[in-house]
N, C-alpha and C positions, 0 to 999 in steps of 0.2 A: 743320325745323318739322313738327309732326305733324298739325295740323288747324287749323280756324278758331279754336279756343279759344286757340291760341298766338299769334294776332294781338294779343290783348288787346282790351279793350272799345273804346278810342278808334279804333284802326285797323279794327276790325270794323264800327263804325257808319259810318266813312268809306267802307268797301267797300260797305255797303248803300246809302248815298246815291249813290255813283257808279254802281252797277248800276241803281238806279231811274232815274237820269238817262239812262243809256244805253238802257234798255228802254222807258221811258215818257216821257222828256223832262221830268221834274220837277226843278226847280232844287234842288240840295243845300241852299241857304240857306233853303228853306221848312221845314226840320225845326225842331221846338220841343223844349225840354227840355234839361237839363244833367245829369241823373242819370247814375250810372255803370252803369245796367242797362237803361234804356229811353228811346227818343226817339220822337216821333210827328209826323205831319203829316196833314192832311185835304185830300183832293183834291175839288174841286168839279166836276171834269170826269170823264168816263168814263176808267177806268184800265185799259189793256191790258198784261198781264204774263203771261209764261209760257203764252201761247196762250189766255188767258182774258180776258174783258172784264168788269170790275166796274163796276156802275152807281153814279153819285155819289149822295150823298157817300160817299167811301171813306176809312176810317181806316187809315193805314199806320203800322206800328210796327216799330221795331228793338229786339229784346229780347235781352239778354245773359243766358243761362241758366246757372245753376250748380246743383249738387246732383243728387239722383237723379230718376228719372222722375216720381214722385209730386209732388215739389216743383215740377218744371217745369210739370206740369199746372195746379197752383194758380196759378202766376204768369201763365199764359196764360188764366186764367179770364175770366168775363164782364166787359165794360167798358161803361159808358154811352156812348151816341152812335150813330153809323151802324151799320147792320147789316152792310154790306159791309166786309170787313177783309182787309188784306194784311199779314202779319207775317213779318219776317226773324228767323231764330233761328240760333244757332251749334250746331245739332243736326240730327238726321234728323227730318223731320216725323212719321214713324211712332212715334217715341219719345214723342210728346206725347199720344197717345191720341186718341179720336174728337173731331172738331170739326165745327161746322155747315158745311153745304155752301158757304155764302157766305164762309167764312173760309179764305183761301188762305194756306198757310204755305210760305215759301221757306227751305229748310234748307241744310245744308252741300253736299249733292250738287248742288242747283240753283244755288247760288252759285258753286261750282267750275266748273260748265258755263258760267255767265255770264262768269266770268273768261276762259275759253277763247274765248268769242264776241266779246268786246269789247276790242280792243287799247288803246282810250283809257282803259279802267279800269286796265289793267296799267301804262300810262305815267303816269297820275296817282298810282297807289299801287303802286309797284314792289315793295313788301314782299310782295305776294301771289305774286310769282314764286318765293318759297321754297316755296310750295304747288304751283305749276305751272311747273316749270323749262322754259324754252324749248329746243327742239332747236337745236344749234349750226348756224349758217349754214355753207354748204359751205366758204367761204374766210375766215371770220372769224378774227381773231387776238386777239379779246377773251379775257382770262384768265377763262374761264367759272367755274372753281372759286372764284376769289377773288370774283367778282361774286355768285355764289350764297351764299357765306358772308356777304357784306354784306347780302343780302336778309333774312336772319334777324334783323338788328338795325337795319336802316335806318329812319329817320324822314323822310318827305318834308316837309322844312322849307320855310319861306317862300323861302329861297335856292334850293331845288330847284324850286319853282313858278316863280320868276322865271327860272331857267336854262332851263326848258322853254319858257316864253313867248318868251324871247330867241331861242332856236333856231328856233322857229316863225316869228318875225318877220324874222330876219336870216340864218338858216342858219349863223351863226357866233357862238360864245359864248366869253367870256373869264372864267374863274373866278379871282377874286383872293382874297387873304388869306394869313395866315401858315400855316406848316405845321401839319398835324394837325387842321385845322378842317373837313375833309370835302370838299376840292376833288376829290380822286381818287375818293372814294366817290360823289359826285354824278355825276361823269363816267361811272363804271362802271355805276351804276344806270340812268342814261339809256340807255347802250349796251345793257344787258341787256334793258330794256323794248322798245327798238326792235328788238333781235334777235328778240324774241318775235313781232314782226309782220313778219318776213322780211327785215329790214335786215342787211347785213353790218356788223360792228363791228370796227374796227381800232385797236389801241393802237400809237402811233408815238413814237419818240424822235428821229427825224430827218425833215426834209421829204422826203428821197428815198424814204422808205417810202410816202408818200402817192402819189407819182407811179408807183411800182411797182405799186400796188394799185388805183389810181383807174380806175373803169369807169362812165362816165356812164349806161350802160344799166341799172345796178343801183342800188338804194337803199343808200347807204353812210354810215356815221358814222365819223369819224376823231377820235381823242383824242390830242392832242399834250401829253404829260405827262412832265416831266423826272424824275418819281419812278419810272417803270417801269424795272425792272432795276437800281435803285440805291437806297441809303438815305442818300444825302448830297446836299448842295446843289450844284447845277451851274448857275451863272448864265449860262454861255455858251449853254446850250440854247435859251433864249428868243431870243437874238440870232440864232441860225441860222434860227429860224422867221421872225423879223422880216425877214431878208434876202429871203425868198421870199414875203413877204406879198402883193405884187401878184398873183402867179400863184395863190397859195392862194385869195385872195378871189374871183378870177375863176372858180375851179373850183367854188365853193360854189353851191348852188341847192336847189330843192325836193327833189332826190334825193341831194344831197351836203351833209352837215353836218360842221362842224368844231368841236370843243371844245378850247380852249386852257387849260391849267392852269399854265402857266409864268409867269415874271415879266411883269407887264403893262407895265412901263416901256418896253421895246423895242417893244412893240406900239403904244403911244401915239405913240412917235416915228415908227414906220413909217406909221401912219395919217395923221399930220400931213404927212409927206412926200408921201404919195399925194394928199392933198387939194391941196397946193401945186402938185404937178407935173401932175395930171390933172383938177383941179377936183372937184366933189362926185361926179359919175358915180353909181355904185351903192355907193360905199364908205361904211360907217357911221361916225358919230362914235364916239370911244372910249366915251363914257358910254352909248351905245345898246347896246353889246354886253357891257359889264362887269357881273358880278354878284359881290357880296362874300359869299363862302361863310362868312366868319367872323362875319357878322351873326346870331349865334345868341342867342336869348333864354333866360333861365333855364328857362322852360316847355319849350322845345324840347330843351334839354340834359337836363332831367329825363325827358322821354319817351325820349331816347336811353339814359339810364341804365336805365329800366324795360325797354326792349327787350333790352339786354345781360343784365340780371338774369333775364328770362324765358327767354332763349335758353340761359343757363348752367345752368338747372334747379337753382337754389340751394335750400339747406335752408330750412324755413319761417321760422326766426328771421332769416335774412338777407333774405328777401323782405319780411318785415314791416319791417325796418330801411329798406329802399329805399322802401316805401310811406310810412313815417312821416317820413323825413328826406331824401327825394330832392332837394328844392330846396336844402336846406342843404348837401348834398354838392357840388353842381355850381355853386353861385352865384358862386364866384370866377371872374373873367374868364379866368384861365389854366387853368381846368379844361376842357381840350379834349376832343373825342370820343375821341382816342387815350388820354388819361388816364382817361376813363370806362371804356374797355375794360380797361385795365390794373388799375384800382381794383376792378372787379367780379371780375376773375380772382385778385386777391390781397388787398389791404388791407381790403376790405369786411368780412371775417370778424373783424377785430381788435376787441377789446372797447372800446377807447377810440376812438370815432368821430372826435372832433375831432383827436386825435393822428394818426390814420390819414389824414385829409384833409391835414393839414399836411405829413406825410411824403410824400404823393403829389405835392404841389405843389413840394416842395423837391428832388425827384430828377428830373433830366432824363430824358426818354425816350431810347430807343436811337437813334432817327432824329435827334433834335436833337443828341445827343452826337457822332454820326458826322458830321453836317453841320458842327458847330463845328470838329471836328478837321480837316476837309478844307479849311477856309478858309486863305487865305494869311495869313502873320503880321501884315501890316499891317491886315487886316480883323479879326483877333482883337483886336489892340490897339485898334481903333476901338470894338469892343463893350465892352471894359474901360473905355475912356474914357467911354462913355455911362453906365456904372454909377458913375463917379467924377464925374459932372456934377450940377448942381442938380436937384432933383426936378421932375417935370413935363416939358413939351416943352423940348428943349434947343436953344438958339440956336447957330448955326454958330460964333460967336466963343467961346462957352463950351466947345463941343466941341473946337475947335482947341487951347484952353489945356489941357484935360484930356488930349488926345491927346499933346501934347508931354511930359507927365509919364510916359506909358506907352510911347511909341515907343522902340524900341531904337536908332534912328538918326534924324537930322534928317528932317522930314516930306518924303517924296518927292512927295506929291500933296496937293492941297487936300482937306480933309475931305469936301466935297460930292462929289468924284469917288469917294471910297471909299464914301460912303453910297449912291450910285446902284447899286453892285453888291450891296448888302445890302437895298435897299428891297423891301418886300412880302414878305420872308421873315423877316428878323431885325428890321427896323426899319420904322416907318411914318413917311412924310414928310408934314408938315402945311404946306400952302402959306400 
């Protein structure tokens, strides 16, 4: 990312609102306007910002400037209303020409300095870390290059906000959902933002790695992700973590956070066991620590598409296609963030947009193909049986009948036992 302009309008105005909240305590919800170039609010209280105090009423604007210097001066011209004004712009203030003394302009240099000052801004909008990469903590094992590459295209979705709130409340987070819906991305961006505030961030595939690195005297975030170092499904990974759940939960606290992105079924079983054996104590209920990363709306996926398109520096005609047809491209529920990345890198350039979307959905991603190939034969047969079952939710009786048609040998296990190994990755179980 080269500058504030590369954030795009929406994330730029989010940055301005967060900086104003951090500096002056103004609620981001106070902003008015939905235009793609300017939003405003009026403060009825004295507003202190950047070493100056503006007397009320103060008009605050967030202006997205395009074009040359002359055009920018026109857009920042006189407005009716309060004389005291604070304006955020994605430019250097000196580019805008002379302004009245009561008009304070916060430009790119000042916003970058505010990003450095306020870790809460970086945590709420980790995309800005593509502008201000954090120095690696001395002992972190976070894949910094992978995390910074994500910062260029990341959108802090509602799932991200819920994940952050869950960590603050319980110090333990379980990101659920099928593959390629952003679990690892959320975990890495949380880790990157915390790293920018001096936390150590560790990516772990085994519980033993937590105990090797745990230091209660340092702020540390651990990510238990069965995707690290592998591109295939490994259901046993979550079960290893579940066996150490008691010890893991006792280690978490204000200075030790754990993010789990593996299968949640063993976690739920482990937490139920802890509640039976030890009572409530300090162990959370499963619903208190789970966040569904797959709960992405079309609007959020459209923003992810825009971010990938902007980062790819596409030709003008392809950028226009994204602007005109973004929601149409990503509206299918199986159009995951990984498919968005792949689509922008390849099929977006095809002349027939509808055919390009269909082709993207029809071709499995590399990770999904590898995961399917790594399954045991009985689990692959179960997935085929699901496809050969009546549409909609499939009852166990219907699944058993379909499985008998596809199994190479008499059923060694009840379908429910096979389903448990595939739940949350290939299948969703409806109670």
